[in-house]
Wavefront OBJ file of the C-alpha trace (Angstrom):
o trace
v 70.200 194.029 121.242
v 66.447 194.664 121.994
v 65.188 193.553 124.348
v 61.902 191.660 124.620
v 60.128 191.523 128.028
v 58.141 188.762 127.546
v 60.871 186.466 126.570
v 63.203 184.097 128.872
v 66.014 184.594 130.459
v 68.872 182.879 128.941
v 70.239 179.800 130.913
v 74.214 181.523 132.189
v 76.615 179.005 132.082
v 77.563 177.285 135.633
v 80.495 179.585 137.333
v 83.771 177.265 137.023
v 84.935 176.124 139.852
v 88.831 177.378 141.018
v 90.894 179.558 139.961
v 90.965 180.298 136.309
v 93.170 182.430 134.411
v 92.236 185.776 133.118
v 91.738 186.120 129.555
v 94.629 188.303 128.995
v 97.125 186.031 131.230
v 99.641 184.397 128.814
v 99.206 180.322 128.323
v 102.189 178.221 129.557
v 104.561 176.783 126.619
v 105.114 173.315 126.050
v 108.358 171.754 125.308
v 109.371 170.607 122.067
v 109.041 166.929 122.741
v 105.388 167.333 124.272
v 104.813 168.526 120.808
v 106.658 166.114 119.030
v 105.127 163.467 121.029
v 101.419 164.613 120.436
v 101.751 165.285 115.986
v 103.545 161.487 116.372
v 100.301 159.611 116.366
v 98.878 161.839 113.180
v 102.205 161.300 111.553
v 101.897 157.642 111.834
v 98.472 157.503 110.336
v 99.393 160.087 107.950
v 102.356 157.523 106.915
v 99.824 154.578 106.295
v 97.395 156.247 104.186
v 100.528 156.838 102.213
v 101.870 153.321 101.795
v 98.257 152.152 101.393
v 97.281 154.409 97.978
v 100.922 153.409 96.663
v 100.466 149.555 97.423
v 96.595 150.245 95.945
v 97.450 152.539 93.056
v 100.873 149.779 92.137
v 98.533 146.460 92.743
v 95.661 148.743 90.773
v 93.810 148.420 93.762
v 93.218 144.462 93.411
v 94.311 141.249 95.277
v 97.074 139.223 94.298
v 96.331 137.156 91.038
v 96.224 133.490 90.259
v 99.446 134.941 87.797
v 101.521 135.791 91.117
v 101.579 131.798 92.283
v 101.681 130.335 88.863
v 104.729 132.222 87.893
v 105.342 135.893 87.598
v 103.164 139.371 87.811
v 101.839 140.104 84.625
v 103.573 143.648 83.063
v 102.717 146.230 80.259
v 103.709 144.914 76.905
v 104.707 141.513 78.343
v 103.592 138.124 76.589
v 101.241 137.131 79.590
v 98.232 136.015 79.743
v 96.623 137.457 82.949
v 93.420 135.132 82.637
v 95.712 132.092 83.397
v 98.418 133.056 84.234
v 101.011 131.929 82.237
v 102.293 133.201 78.922
v 100.006 133.717 76.236
v 101.957 132.113 73.586
v 102.354 129.136 76.459
v 98.648 129.052 76.582
v 96.486 126.201 76.420
v 93.323 127.559 76.965
v 93.781 130.536 74.666
v 95.695 128.066 72.525
v 94.395 124.897 72.394
v 96.515 123.479 69.866
v 99.100 123.760 72.342
v 97.776 120.588 73.889
v 95.042 119.448 71.911
v 91.966 117.878 73.219
v 91.115 114.477 72.525
v 88.051 113.163 71.394
v 84.805 114.158 74.343
v 82.261 111.241 74.802
v 79.975 113.258 77.487
v 78.098 112.272 80.140
v 78.222 108.405 81.437
v 75.132 107.582 83.342
v 76.247 104.199 84.004
v 78.934 105.561 86.597
v 77.919 109.461 86.954
v 81.144 111.406 85.466
v 81.949 113.164 82.341
v 84.825 111.557 80.174
v 84.365 108.031 81.869
v 87.873 106.472 82.179
v 85.838 103.446 82.546
v 83.606 103.196 78.949
v 86.524 105.341 77.365
v 89.981 104.493 78.793
v 91.628 106.914 76.008
v 91.025 109.928 77.863
v 92.749 108.825 80.704
v 96.556 110.340 81.103
v 98.474 107.341 81.339
v 101.165 106.535 77.991
v 99.870 103.453 76.109
v 96.774 102.013 75.442
v 94.725 101.686 78.244
v 92.494 98.650 79.303
v 89.478 98.548 81.478
v 89.655 94.881 83.212
v 86.367 93.393 84.254
v 87.186 93.168 87.533
v 87.362 96.444 88.117
v 83.996 97.319 86.142
v 82.538 94.784 89.110
v 84.130 96.577 92.075
v 82.556 99.806 90.286
v 79.000 98.376 90.290
v 79.213 96.948 93.586
v 79.626 99.993 95.007
v 77.035 101.707 93.304
v 74.320 99.113 93.643
v 75.513 99.434 97.572
v 74.243 102.325 98.793
v 73.152 105.440 97.368
v 76.381 108.111 96.247
v 76.907 111.808 95.731
v 75.667 112.381 92.265
v 77.654 114.703 90.432
v 75.116 117.305 88.339
v 75.181 115.997 84.375
v 75.525 119.670 83.615
v 78.567 120.782 85.008
v 81.388 120.981 82.566
v 84.482 121.784 84.527
v 85.607 118.919 83.037
v 86.477 120.597 79.814
v 88.826 123.002 82.127
v 92.521 122.605 82.336
v 94.880 124.510 84.813
v 98.295 125.742 83.747
v 101.742 126.957 85.315
v 103.985 129.170 83.751
v 106.871 126.220 84.596
v 107.593 123.091 87.345
v 108.803 125.960 89.828
v 106.479 127.723 89.561
v 103.962 124.987 90.665
v 106.342 123.922 92.934
v 105.851 127.613 94.518
v 102.627 127.600 94.757
v 103.044 124.369 97.532
v 101.725 121.655 94.440
v 102.509 118.078 95.035
v 101.220 114.413 93.276
v 100.453 111.331 93.996
v 99.882 108.546 91.407
v 95.948 106.768 92.090
v 96.754 103.686 93.754
v 94.922 100.753 94.633
v 94.406 99.592 98.334
v 91.698 98.112 100.459
v 88.834 99.583 101.835
v 86.079 98.436 104.233
v 82.635 100.162 104.027
v 81.173 99.514 107.111
v 77.820 100.138 109.327
v 78.845 101.186 112.724
v 76.853 99.942 116.055
v 77.566 99.636 119.331
v 77.556 96.348 121.351
v 77.819 94.055 124.502
v 80.161 91.088 124.742
v 78.049 88.334 126.720
v 77.650 84.879 127.418
v 76.442 82.162 124.992
v 73.496 81.863 126.684
v 72.822 78.060 125.088
v 76.290 77.610 127.156
v 75.146 78.790 130.293
v 73.874 76.701 133.113
v 72.433 77.200 136.346
v 72.620 74.615 139.099
v 70.187 73.783 141.496
v 69.167 70.856 143.865
v 66.600 68.669 142.349
v 65.622 68.363 145.972
v 65.139 69.815 149.041
v 68.063 69.425 151.673
v 70.822 71.515 152.916
v 74.533 72.018 151.513
v 76.470 68.924 152.773
v 79.829 70.091 151.331
v 80.589 72.292 148.204
v 83.360 71.529 146.107
v 83.549 74.210 143.699
v 84.688 77.984 143.611
v 83.837 80.552 141.095
v 86.439 80.911 138.751
v 87.294 76.881 138.617
v 87.348 75.299 135.844
v 84.864 72.208 135.703
v 84.553 69.265 133.256
v 81.389 67.850 132.376
v 79.545 65.400 134.866
v 81.931 66.757 137.723
v 80.493 67.243 141.025
v 79.990 70.733 142.792
v 78.355 70.575 146.162
v 76.735 67.612 147.546
v 73.285 67.985 149.207
v 71.643 66.369 152.179
v 67.912 65.183 150.752
v 65.709 63.047 152.743
v 64.093 62.529 149.703
v 67.012 60.650 147.651
v 67.076 58.604 150.673
v 63.191 57.496 150.883
v 63.499 57.101 146.770
v 66.777 55.037 147.442
v 64.852 52.839 149.689
v 62.149 52.571 147.990
v 64.108 51.351 144.933
v 65.613 48.164 147.350
v 62.248 46.960 148.394
v 60.956 47.137 145.026
v 64.042 45.368 144.145
v 63.750 42.977 146.558
v 60.253 42.296 145.598
v 60.764 41.834 142.415
v 63.207 39.310 142.948
v 60.423 37.253 144.881
v 58.125 37.516 143.003
v 60.408 36.596 140.243
v 61.379 33.569 141.827
v 57.769 32.316 142.843
v 56.735 32.227 139.570
v 59.547 30.790 137.907
v 58.511 27.849 140.211
v 54.569 28.153 139.280
v 55.516 27.941 135.597
v 56.986 24.687 136.221
v 54.445 23.422 137.639
v 51.334 24.407 135.949
v 52.715 22.438 132.576
v 52.491 19.056 134.824
v 49.100 19.936 136.443
v 50.852 20.372 139.614
v 49.236 23.590 140.453
v 45.700 25.250 140.297
v 44.935 27.685 136.940
v 44.501 30.210 139.636
v 47.407 30.013 141.876
v 49.580 30.474 138.718
v 47.608 33.578 137.538
v 48.006 35.203 141.032
v 51.730 34.540 140.528
v 51.831 36.326 137.125
v 49.821 39.470 138.476
v 51.973 39.976 141.609
v 55.195 39.425 139.102
v 53.913 42.096 137.067
v 52.903 44.290 139.776
v 56.613 44.135 141.717
v 57.827 44.895 138.098
v 55.955 48.090 137.435
v 56.411 49.225 141.646
v 60.113 48.621 140.011
v 59.716 50.713 137.358
v 58.687 53.330 139.060
v 61.048 53.560 141.867
v 63.677 53.282 138.898
v 61.910 56.173 137.590
v 62.245 58.407 140.464
v 65.953 57.980 140.579
v 66.144 59.072 137.566
v 64.200 62.149 137.959
v 66.511 62.912 140.952
v 69.923 62.896 138.773
v 70.201 59.591 140.009
v 69.476 56.895 136.788
v 69.690 53.112 137.586
v 68.281 49.912 136.006
v 67.676 46.856 138.055
v 69.852 44.828 135.549
v 72.736 46.249 136.864
v 72.267 44.740 139.787
v 70.858 41.800 139.462
v 73.130 39.173 140.079
v 75.351 41.166 143.326
v 75.248 39.856 146.754
v 72.660 42.213 149.102
v 75.817 44.787 150.872
v 77.468 45.259 146.858
v 73.796 46.063 146.432
v 73.123 48.298 149.000
v 76.859 50.376 149.040
v 76.033 50.805 144.808
v 72.424 52.844 145.392
v 73.691 54.562 148.645
v 77.202 55.903 146.470
v 74.573 56.716 143.309
v 75.288 59.215 141.668
v 78.272 59.802 142.869
v 81.703 60.085 140.990
v 84.082 57.918 141.760
v 87.100 59.999 143.028
v 84.384 61.343 144.947
v 83.252 58.182 146.965
v 86.189 56.669 147.221
v 86.858 59.661 149.605
v 83.237 58.339 151.840
v 83.074 55.881 154.530
v 79.821 53.568 153.112
v 79.422 52.620 156.960
v 79.217 56.337 158.682
v 77.715 58.285 154.964
v 73.877 59.246 154.767
v 72.313 57.601 151.454
v 70.603 61.302 151.142
v 73.551 62.705 149.283
v 72.619 64.255 146.001
v 75.311 65.566 143.789
v 74.986 68.923 141.871
v 77.125 68.180 138.457
v 77.788 70.238 135.741
v 75.753 69.614 132.967
v 78.870 70.835 130.250
v 82.976 71.823 130.199
v 83.746 75.572 131.718
v 84.091 77.821 134.115
v 82.150 78.670 137.572
v 81.170 82.131 137.080
v 79.234 82.608 139.943
v 78.299 80.628 143.623
v 75.421 81.239 145.899
v 75.679 78.326 148.451
v 78.006 77.584 151.810
v 78.061 73.875 153.544
v 75.013 73.775 155.824
v 72.369 76.356 153.722
v 69.440 75.073 153.168
v 68.078 74.837 149.867
v 65.715 73.609 147.368
v 64.784 73.414 143.877
v 64.070 76.981 143.699
v 67.618 78.458 144.836
v 69.731 78.792 141.812
v 73.256 77.774 144.197
v 76.226 78.204 140.637
v 76.265 79.152 137.663
v 78.214 77.783 134.887
v 79.697 78.668 131.541
v 81.796 77.936 128.562
v 83.060 80.664 127.682
v 84.945 79.316 124.418
v 81.936 81.374 122.566
v 80.837 84.605 123.596
v 77.392 86.502 122.096
v 78.051 89.659 121.167
v 74.479 91.798 120.597
v 74.793 94.877 118.599
v 72.056 98.037 118.481
v 71.613 98.865 115.161
v 70.186 102.202 114.273
v 66.637 101.445 111.989
v 67.820 102.901 109.306
v 71.385 101.008 109.122
v 69.200 97.884 109.851
v 68.036 97.478 106.266
v 71.852 96.951 104.917
v 72.487 94.359 107.406
v 71.939 90.531 107.063
v 72.129 86.925 108.215
v 76.161 86.026 107.891
v 77.554 89.680 107.127
v 80.898 89.876 108.444
v 81.276 92.334 111.704
v 84.756 93.209 113.542
v 84.482 94.516 117.343
v 86.372 96.383 119.170
v 86.036 95.969 123.641
v 87.138 98.332 125.606
v 90.560 98.462 126.447
v 91.137 94.931 124.427
v 92.300 93.707 121.080
v 89.361 93.314 117.663
v 87.823 90.538 117.752
v 85.620 89.186 114.429
v 82.451 87.233 113.884
v 79.472 86.411 111.989
v 75.526 87.799 112.325
v 73.715 85.126 113.433
v 70.131 85.929 114.518
v 68.770 89.822 113.969
v 65.427 91.037 115.896
v 62.326 90.618 114.386
v 61.466 93.985 116.506
v 62.492 96.974 117.663
v 63.001 97.951 121.468
v 61.095 99.741 122.975
v 63.057 101.871 124.814
v 66.319 102.843 122.741
v 64.265 102.158 119.500
v 67.145 100.323 117.929
v 67.304 96.569 116.553
v 69.173 93.877 117.855
v 71.636 91.657 115.959
v 73.558 89.020 117.672
v 77.274 87.523 116.572
v 78.896 84.712 117.542
v 82.533 85.369 118.931
v 85.183 82.780 119.234
v 86.970 83.382 122.599
v 89.737 80.144 122.515
v 92.276 81.811 125.012
v 89.692 83.296 127.279
v 90.269 87.076 126.970
v 86.212 88.244 126.004
v 84.587 89.689 129.468
v 81.287 89.434 129.774
v 79.338 92.308 130.118
v 81.812 94.286 128.113
v 81.114 97.215 125.877
v 82.279 97.961 122.407
v 81.833 99.132 118.841
v 81.456 97.034 116.025
v 81.664 97.517 112.447
v 79.436 95.442 110.761
v 81.080 94.928 107.172
v 78.741 95.836 104.161
v 81.430 95.982 101.434
v 85.005 94.630 101.025
v 87.491 95.059 98.568
v 90.689 94.172 98.732
v 91.735 96.328 95.199
v 89.961 99.652 94.936
v 91.135 102.696 93.402
v 92.004 105.245 96.382
v 93.670 108.825 96.788
v 94.307 110.428 99.610
v 90.990 112.942 101.018
v 92.905 116.151 100.034
v 93.145 115.077 96.253
v 88.993 115.435 95.879
v 87.335 118.559 95.962
v 83.545 119.503 95.618
v 83.153 123.120 93.372
v 79.546 123.407 93.570
v 78.230 121.080 90.952
v 80.452 117.810 91.006
v 83.201 116.658 92.957
v 86.625 116.968 91.156
v 90.242 115.922 91.119
v 93.334 118.185 89.060
v 94.924 115.325 87.288
v 98.999 115.876 85.953
v 99.099 115.780 81.971
v 100.660 112.776 81.218
v 103.450 115.090 79.699
v 104.096 117.457 82.396
v 107.694 116.365 82.772
v 108.989 117.031 79.141
v 111.104 119.754 78.979
v 109.543 121.691 76.515
v 105.206 120.498 77.605
v 102.715 122.433 79.147
v 102.748 122.106 82.928
v 98.457 121.419 82.746
v 96.399 119.904 85.136
v 93.074 118.655 84.442
v 90.547 118.892 85.743
v 88.454 115.292 86.177
v 84.920 114.038 87.485
v 84.899 111.894 89.856
v 82.415 109.501 91.373
v 83.362 109.148 95.381
v 83.059 105.956 97.655
v 83.587 104.884 101.141
v 86.184 106.777 103.245
v 88.332 106.513 105.942
v 90.401 108.757 108.131
v 93.185 109.414 105.407
v 92.068 108.109 102.041
v 88.818 108.092 99.767
v 87.281 105.321 97.262
v 86.953 107.120 93.497
v 84.714 104.624 92.216
v 84.653 106.033 88.614
v 86.667 109.369 86.761
v 90.609 108.200 86.915
v 92.428 104.750 86.398
v 95.299 103.916 88.477
v 98.205 105.475 87.957
v 97.227 109.146 86.698
v 98.813 111.921 88.829
v 96.367 113.530 90.707
v 97.466 116.967 93.164
v 97.287 116.033 96.575
v 98.588 119.514 98.568
v 97.925 122.835 97.291
v 94.704 121.734 95.226
v 92.891 124.850 96.948
v 95.091 127.098 94.724
v 94.195 124.867 91.709
v 90.381 125.055 93.153
v 90.384 128.525 93.568
v 91.572 129.438 90.117
v 88.948 126.975 88.515
v 85.962 128.589 90.696
v 87.479 131.997 89.559
v 87.417 131.493 85.915
v 83.701 129.321 86.297
v 82.296 132.961 88.086
v 84.121 134.587 84.934
v 86.453 136.905 87.035
v 89.777 137.456 86.289
l 1 2 3 4 5 6 7 8 9 10 11 12 13 14 15 16 17 18 19 20 21 22 23 24 25 26 27 28 29 30 31 32 33 34 35 36 37 38 39 40 41 42 43 44 45 46 47 48 49 50 51 52 53 54 55 56 57 58 59 60 61 62 63 64 65 66 67 68 69 70 71 72 73 74 75 76 77 78 79 80 81 82 83 84 85 86 87 88 89 90 91 92 93 94 95 96 97 98 99 100 101 102 103 104 105 106 107 108 109 110 111 112 113 114 115 116 117 118 119 120 121 122 123 124 125 126 127 128 129 130 131 132 133 134 135 136 137 138 139 140 141 142 143 144 145 146 147 148 149 150 151 152 153 154 155 156 157 158 159 160 161 162 163 164 165 166 167 168 169 170 171 172 173 174 175 176 177 178 179 180 181 182 183 184 185 186 187 188 189 190 191 192 193 194 195 196 197 198 199 200 201 202 203 204 205 206 207 208 209 210 211 212 213 214 215 216 217 218 219 220 221 222 223 224 225 226 227 228 229 230 231 232 233 234 235 236 237 238 239 240 241 242 243 244 245 246 247 248 249 250 251 252 253 254 255 256 257 258 259 260 261 262 263 264 265 266 267 268 269 270 271 272 273 274 275 276 277 278 279 280 281 282 283 284 285 286 287 288 289 290 291 292 293 294 295 296 297 298 299 300 301 302 303 304 305 306 307 308 309 310 311 312 313 314 315 316 317 318 319 320 321 322 323 324 325 326 327 328 329 330 331 332 333 334 335 336 337 338 339 340 341 342 343 344 345 346 347 348 349 350 351 352 353 354 355 356 357 358 359 360 361 362 363 364 365 366 367 368 369 370 371 372 373 374 375 376 377 378 379 380 381 382 383 384 385 386 387 388 389 390 391 392 393 394 395 396 397 398 399 400 401 402 403 404 405 406 407 408 409 410 411 412 413 414 415 416 417 418 419 420 421 422 423 424 425 426 427 428 429 430 431 432 433 434 435 436 437 438 439 440 441 442 443 444 445 446 447 448 449 450 451 452 453 454 455 456 457 458 459 460 461 462 463 464 465 466 467 468 469 470 471 472 473 474 475 476 477 478 479 480 481 482 483 484 485 486 487 488 489 490 491 492 493 494 495 496 497 498 499 500 501 502 503 504 505 506 507 508 509 510 511 512 513 514 515 516 517 518 519 520 521 522 523 524 525 526 527 528 529 530 531 532 533 534 535 536 537 538 539 540
């Protein structure tokens, strides 16, 4: 080796620490089991690769075909259609004469499907001649007019396809289960949260009409009351003063009336000066005005009385009646007129209902500004719904609402009012529903979910949700051929374009595309859809 004095010295590998075997020392021998264990992972990998190569070669490096699900694997020199998974001699796609196609009617603009059974019922896979009822056409029109529906592509050609199984057993093996198109109830609604409250036209917030002190409190929260029933008695000096004024005005009016009647007898005979007569007439008018003013003062306190009702009664009876004025007979019987004050002012319920709040105790000072009781008629309640603005455009007065309060059974009412403005905070629109509550089970301030019924069809066409598929351009169902159950008939399913409407947890409404009684695939429809899409892509 040529040495270069200017070259850098080579870096030396660090000297290993610890004892090392000299170069010429023999290596320790491994046992047979140790060598076998070391070769085992490599052997497993080689076995798996060999198995994969065999499997790939055997299947031609392809995934299982529809044929493996519909009947049997294709073999060389056998009568088998690889594209459609049935014997080629029985393939209705390759040999249309085996299952002749009917007349093609094309796209139906009215209902948005191809080969529309509403317009051409002969396309239905049903035995015998089919007729379309006007009620079915009206139902389809209502569904299409109510809301925008998912549209199918008019250029979709899936309806021209038919998917076939080699046998009924092959269809069963593929997991195909069918059901007839049936009629049932479908409700289309708008959902909105809501709250129950008292009907504000049936709620009374009661106060004393004059300042005073609570003399007696009769009713408690939860008590049922009738109209006119006394809830409490208030000792108000203003009431005593008004009663005294009425008694004075009544006595004064009686005196003036008697005097004027004597003047009226004397004046025509010239036994009385005209001036005296006129003064007597004026005094009577003034007494009448004072009496009317006293009557009105009592009316303003909720103690209506008319002088005609007590005229002709003795002074003691008049005084007793005025003293207990406004008190129901059952309450008046419990009071001793000799010791009871004339200042008593009853607080009575103006309606039949329930006491839902009480804010007074005996002896408490009260005034007209203080609410003493709240009485509500709970036979009817209000439900206020909060509608999203995009849903509110479909809501109208009179529409039925089904509401389920939290923890209670469903109730039903109708929309009586819709707000003309949007709530500033929630940006929702309020709608009010009148709810009957004859048994009193509805509670105020209860929340829940409401359904505003936009359309309710008692007999519309339904299929399970699993029966409807979106193939990229349109909704389709797989309709079983009407001769499917015949012994030698092709086991074929027709691809049918459908227009879907409302749905619930289990069913979907078919606005157009099939007729009641036609049999459609439910379970296993994914296998048929996969085959449809594969052929649409030109695979297979």
